[in-house]
C-alpha positions in Angstrom: 25.5 -0.9 -27.5 24.8 -2.4 -24.0 27.5 -4.4 -22.1 27.1 -8.2 -21.6 29.1 -9.7 -18.9 29.5 -12.7 -16.6 28.2 -12.7 -13.2 31.0 -11.6 -10.7 32.6 -9.4 -13.2 31.5 -6.3 -11.6 31.2 -5.9 -7.8 27.5 -5.3 -6.6 28.5 -1.8 -5.6 29.5 -0.8 -9.2 26.6 -2.1 -11.2 24.7 0.9 -11.1 27.9 3.1 -11.3 27.6 6.0 -13.5 30.0 6.6 -16.3 29.9 10.3 -15.8 31.1 11.9 -12.5 28.4 14.1 -10.7 29.1 17.7 -11.2 30.1 19.7 -8.0 27.3 21.9 -7.7 27.4 22.5 -3.7 28.9 26.2 -4.0 26.6 27.2 -6.8 23.6 25.7 -4.9 24.9 27.5 -1.6 25.0 30.7 -3.7 21.5 30.5 -4.9 20.1 29.6 -1.4 21.8 32.5 0.2 20.5 35.0 -2.8 16.8 33.7 -2.3 17.1 34.2 1.6 18.3 37.6 1.0 16.2 38.9 -1.8 13.2 36.7 -1.8 10.9 36.9 -5.0 13.2 39.3 -6.8 15.6 36.3 -6.8 13.4 33.8 -7.9 12.4 35.9 -10.9 15.8 36.6 -12.0 16.6 32.9 -11.4 13.5 31.9 -13.4 14.5 34.0 -16.4 18.1 32.9 -16.4 17.3 29.2 -16.1 14.1 28.8 -17.6 13.9 31.5 -20.0 10.7 32.7 -18.5 9.3 35.7 -16.8 6.1 34.8 -15.4 3.6 37.5 -14.5 2.9 36.1 -11.1 4.7 33.4 -9.1 1.7 31.5 -8.1 -0.9 29.9 -10.5 -4.1 31.9 -10.2 -7.6 30.7 -10.5 -8.2 31.8 -14.0 -4.9 30.4 -15.1 -5.8 27.0 -13.2 -9.3 27.2 -14.9 -7.5 27.7 -18.5 -5.4 24.7 -17.9 -8.0 22.4 -16.9 -10.3 23.5 -19.9 -7.4 22.6 -22.1 -6.8 19.1 -20.8 -8.6 16.1 -22.5 -11.5 14.6 -20.3 -9.8 11.3 -21.0 -6.8 12.2 -19.3 -8.8 13.6 -16.3 -10.7 10.4 -16.3 -7.3 8.4 -16.2 -5.9 10.6 -13.4 -9.1 10.0 -11.2 -8.6 6.0 -11.7 -5.1 6.3 -10.8 -5.8 8.5 -7.8 -8.2 5.9 -6.7 -5.8 3.3 -6.8 -3.1 5.3 -5.1 -5.6 6.3 -2.3 -6.6 2.8 -1.6 -3.0 1.6 -1.1 -2.1 4.6 1.0 -5.0 4.2 3.2 -3.5 1.2 4.5 -0.7 3.2 5.7 -2.6 5.3 8.1 -1.8 4.8 11.7 -3.4 6.1 15.0 -1.8 6.7 18.2 -1.6 4.4 21.3 -2.6 4.5 25.0 -1.1 2.3 27.8 -2.5 2.5 31.2 -2.5 -0.9 32.3 -0.6 0.1 35.6 -2.3 2.2 38.5 -1.7 5.9 38.3 0.5 5.7 34.9 -0.8 6.8 31.5 1.6 6.4 28.6 0.8 7.3 24.9 1.8 8.5 21.6 -0.3 10.8 19.1 0.2 10.9 15.4 -0.1 14.4 13.9 0.0 15.6 10.4 2.8 17.9 9.4 1.3 21.5 8.8 2.7 22.4 5.5 4.6 20.6 3.1 6.1 21.6 -0.2 6.2 19.3 -3.3 8.9 19.6 -5.9 7.6 18.5 -9.2 10.4 18.5 -12.0 10.1 20.0 -15.4 12.6 20.3 -18.0 12.7 17.6 -20.4 9.5 16.1 -19.4 6.3 16.8 -17.2 5.5 14.6 -14.5 1.7 14.7 -13.4 2.3 11.5 -11.8 4.9 12.7 -9.6 2.1 15.3 -8.1 -0.2 12.3 -7.7 2.3 10.2 -5.7 3.5 13.0 -3.4 0.2 14.9 -3.0 -2.1 12.0 -2.1 -0.2 10.6 0.7 0.0 14.0 2.3 -3.7 14.7 1.9 -4.5 11.3 3.6 -2.2 12.3 6.5 -4.0 15.4 7.0 -1.7 18.1 6.3 -3.3 21.6 6.5 -1.6 23.0 3.4 0.1 21.3 0.3 2.2 23.4 -2.3 3.9 22.5 -5.4 6.9 24.1 -6.9 7.6 23.4 -10.6 9.6 25.2 -13.6 7.5 27.0 -15.9 7.7 26.8 -19.7 9.3 29.5 -21.8 5.7 31.5 -21.7 6.1 31.5 -17.8 3.2 28.9 -17.4 2.8 25.5 -15.9 2.0 22.6 -17.9 -1.7 21.8 -17.8 -1.2 18.3 -17.1 0.3 19.3 -13.7 -2.4 21.4 -12.8 -5.0 18.8 -13.6 -3.1 16.2 -11.4 -2.9 18.9 -8.7 -6.6 19.4 -8.8 -7.3 15.8 -8.7 -4.8 15.0 -5.8 -6.2 18.0 -3.6 -2.9 20.3 -3.8 -4.0 23.8 -2.4 -1.3 26.0 -4.3 1.1 26.1 -7.2 4.3 28.2 -7.8 6.1 28.9 -10.9 9.7 28.3 -9.9 12.0 25.4 -10.0 15.4 24.4 -9.3 17.6 24.9 -6.3 16.0 28.5 -5.9 12.5 26.6 -5.5 13.9 24.5 -2.6 15.2 27.5 -1.1 12.0 29.4 -1.2 10.3 26.5 0.4 12.7 26.2 3.1 12.9 29.9 4.0 9.9 31.5 2.5 9.4 34.7 0.5 7.0 37.4 -0.2 5.0 34.9 -2.2 6.0 31.4 -1.2 5.3 30.2 2.2 7.8 28.3 4.2 7.1 24.8 4.6 7.9 22.2 7.1 8.8 19.4 4.9 10.0 19.2 1.0 9.6 16.1 -1.0 9.9 15.0 -4.5 12.7 14.2 -7.0 14.8 16.7 -9.1 18.2 17.1 -10.9 21.4 17.6 -9.2 20.8 21.1 -8.1 17.6 20.2 -6.4 19.2 17.3 -4.7 22.0 19.4 -3.4 19.8 22.0 -2.5 17.6 19.5 -0.2 20.6 18.3 1.2 21.8 21.9 2.3 18.5 23.0 3.7 17.8 19.7 5.4 17.7 20.8 9.3 15.8 23.9 8.5 13.2 21.8 7.2 12.7 18.1 7.0 13.2 16.2 3.4 12.1 12.8 2.2 15.5 11.7 0.5 18.1 12.8 -1.6 17.2 11.1 -5.0 19.4 10.1 -7.6 19.1 8.9 -11.3 16.5 6.5 -12.1 17.5 2.6 -12.0 15.9 -0.6 -12.7 17.1 -4.1 -12.1 15.3 -6.9 -14.0 15.8 -10.7 -12.8 14.5 -12.6 -16.0 14.9 -16.4 -17.0 14.8 -18.0 -20.2 10.9 -18.1 -20.6 11.0 -14.4 -20.8 10.1 -12.3 -23.9 13.0 -10.3 -24.8 10.9 -7.5 -26.4 9.3 -7.2 -23.0 12.5 -7.0 -21.0 13.9 -4.6 -23.5 11.0 -2.4 -23.3 11.0 -2.2 -19.5 14.6 -1.4 -19.5 14.2 1.3 -21.9 11.2 2.8 -19.8 13.5 3.9 -17.2 16.5 4.6 -19.7 14.5 7.3 -21.2 14.1 9.3 -18.0 17.8 10.5 -18.0 21.2 9.9 -19.5 22.5 9.2 -16.0 19.6 6.4 -15.5 20.7 2.8 -15.2 19.0 -0.1 -16.7 20.5 -3.6 -15.7 19.2 -7.1 -16.7 20.5 -10.3 -14.7 19.5 -13.6 -16.1 20.5 -17.3 -16.1 20.1 -17.7 -20.1 22.7 -16.7 -22.5 20.3 -16.9 -25.3 17.8 -14.2 -23.3 20.8 -11.9 -22.8 21.6 -11.8 -26.5 18.2 -11.5 -27.7 17.6 -8.5 -25.1 20.9 -6.9 -26.4 19.7 -7.1 -30.0 16.0 -5.9 -28.8 17.3 -2.8 -27.4 19.2 -1.9 -30.8 16.0 -2.5 -32.6 13.9 -0.3 -30.1 15.9 2.3 -29.3 15.5 4.2 -32.3 11.8 3.9 -32.3 11.7 6.1 -29.1 11.0 9.9 -29.2 13.6 10.2 -26.5 16.0 8.0 -28.3 19.2 10.2 -27.7 18.4 10.0 -23.8 17.8 6.3 -23.9 20.9 5.5 -26.0 23.3 7.3 -23.8 21.9 5.7 -20.8 21.9 2.3 -22.1 25.5 2.7 -23.7 26.7 4.5 -20.8 25.1 2.7 -17.7 23.2 -0.3 -18.9 24.5 -3.9 -18.4 23.3 -7.5 -18.9 24.9 -10.0 -16.5 24.8 -13.6 -16.9 24.4 -15.6 -13.8 24.7 -19.3 -12.8 21.0 -19.2 -11.4 18.6 -16.8 -10.5 18.6 -17.6 -7.0 22.4 -17.1 -6.8 21.6 -13.6 -7.9 19.2 -12.6 -5.5 21.6 -11.9 -2.5 23.5 -9.8 -5.1 20.2 -8.0 -5.9 20.1 -7.3 -2.0 23.4 -5.6 -2.0 22.4 -3.5 -5.2 19.1 -2.6 -3.4 17.7 -1.3 -6.6 15.1 1.5 -7.0 12.9 -0.6 -9.1 13.3 -4.5 -9.2 11.2 -6.9 -11.7 11.2 -10.4 -11.0 10.2 -11.8 -14.6 9.7 -15.5 -13.7 6.7 -17.9 -13.5 6.7 -18.0 -9.6 7.9 -14.6 -8.4 6.6 -15.0 -4.9 9.1 -17.9 -4.5 11.9 -15.2 -4.9 10.0 -12.4 -3.2 10.7 -13.9 0.1 14.4 -13.7 -0.5 14.2 -9.9 -1.4 15.3 -7.8 1.6 16.5 -4.5 -0.2 14.5 -2.8 -3.0 12.6 0.1 -3.5 9.6 -1.4 -5.3 9.2 -4.8 -6.7 7.1 -5.7 -9.7 6.2 -9.7 -9.7 5.6 -11.8 -12.7 5.9 -11.3 -16.4 2.5 -9.1 -16.9 3.8 -6.2 -14.4 6.0 -3.6 -16.1 7.6 -1.1 -13.9 5.4 1.6 -15.8 2.4 0.0 -14.1 3.7 1.4 -10.7 4.9 4.8 -12.1 1.2 5.7 -13.1 -1.4 3.5 -12.0 -1.3 0.5 -9.6 -1.1 2.4 -6.5 2.3 2.0 -4.5 4.0 4.9 -4.5 6.8 5.6 -7.1 9.0 8.1 -5.2 11.7 5.5 -4.3 15.1 5.4 -2.6 17.9 5.4 -5.2 21.7 4.9 -5.2 21.6 1.8 -2.9 19.7 3.6 0.0 17.0 1.2 -0.3 19.2 -0.8 2.1 17.9 1.3 4.8 15.1 3.6 3.6 11.7 3.2 2.2 9.2 4.6 -0.6 7.6 7.7 0.1 4.4 7.0 2.3 1.8 8.4 4.6 4.4 8.1 7.3 6.5 10.8 5.8 3.9 13.4 6.2 3.1 12.9 9.9 5.0 13.2 13.3 4.9 11.5 16.5 4.2 12.9 19.8 4.7 10.9 22.9 3.3 11.8 26.2 3.5 10.4 30.1 1.4 10.9 33.0 2.2 9.8 36.6 0.2 10.5 39.9 1.9 11.3 42.8 1.7 7.6 44.1 3.1 6.3 40.8 6.1 8.7 40.8 6.9 7.6 44.7 7.1 4.0 43.4 9.4 5.0 40.4 11.4 7.6 42.0 14.2 5.6 43.6 14.9 3.9 40.4 15.1 6.9 38.5 17.4 8.8 41.0 19.6 5.6 41.1 19.8 5.5 37.2 20.4 9.3 37.1 23.4 9.2 39.5 25.0 6.5 37.5 25.4 9.1 34.8 26.5 11.7 37.2 23.6 13.8 36.7 22.6 14.4 40.3 20.0 17.3 39.5 17.9 14.6 37.4 17.9 12.5 40.6 16.9 15.4 42.8 14.0 16.4 40.4 12.6 13.0 40.9 13.2 12.6 44.6 12.0 16.0 45.7 8.3 15.4 45.1 8.3 12.2 46.9 10.3 13.9 49.9 7.5 16.9 50.1 4.8 14.3 50.7 6.7 12.6 53.6 
């Protein structure tokens, strides 16, 4: 059963603490990466058989397999994907940025150009659940950014096939290629390239501990979005909240993973007790009840605070991945929120709305990293290039200042490179 405690009994940094230590996977991942670098597709096929129990005919999803998968997906699901995609595009279109030029001083032009990353790799988890929503959330911003090629890696099922829902989402989102490989070996393939899988410039997307560690180890060879941990939700709710709704929202994250964390902060002891009982009633009704049970019992908490406003500062210290403000006037509390991945306002905005349909991205910072990082966005798929132009006359006006600054750093060659041009014109 979930733990109920008074506000302050647990320090903020411990609220999302996991009951099980992270498995040390660094050495195993390093070995996998090196093997993929050395043996390419051969290593990928062997690892796919070992970890996924599959021997795919080819590593890439071909046209015939994609067509067969699309034909097997219900038209209603395609329609939902397209409506969700429209919402996601509408939101992320607003994130697109252009470069700028400054030329308000004679003889000087300064500027910045925004350039899409050429090729990106999207990791889409498999295992206990399929995530077409991850395809949409990762691929659509990349497409809007203008990336030339978008490729997916995802674990196959035991038949060596990719789930049709993943292929359908990839089609709607505009993905170029799909590869049937998962785990640390898939990350290694994206980072270094193999005979079948092209090397990418950036890897994004969530995964298990092996995937997260692999992304950490290949960072520098390629860019990555973030090191994602288990899912987490913090719900701030008052005594007018429906305990059934609050419990359901907590379980929407608990069913993700045994290591997921669902936390309620409320100023109502009555709501706290009602939600605790409601969790016990709802958990047995879930298809993934064993996972939700482990998450709630191991990592779930209900915290009773003196007031909801008093809890907001602690919320900022926690910096949750998902934050629900289940109150009548959520915008009054929103102004005080400084650290959270995605905020859901009011009593009619379950976190699941953000997972699939509303439009804001669901690839979010976890583990307190929302204190300094942001949700996945179009910005993650572009790079900025700055440029400078000076005429001879403009350089002449600046050269002495440049040289003076350079000498202060003891870099006389820097000073000379600025002055030599002005001396030549004397």
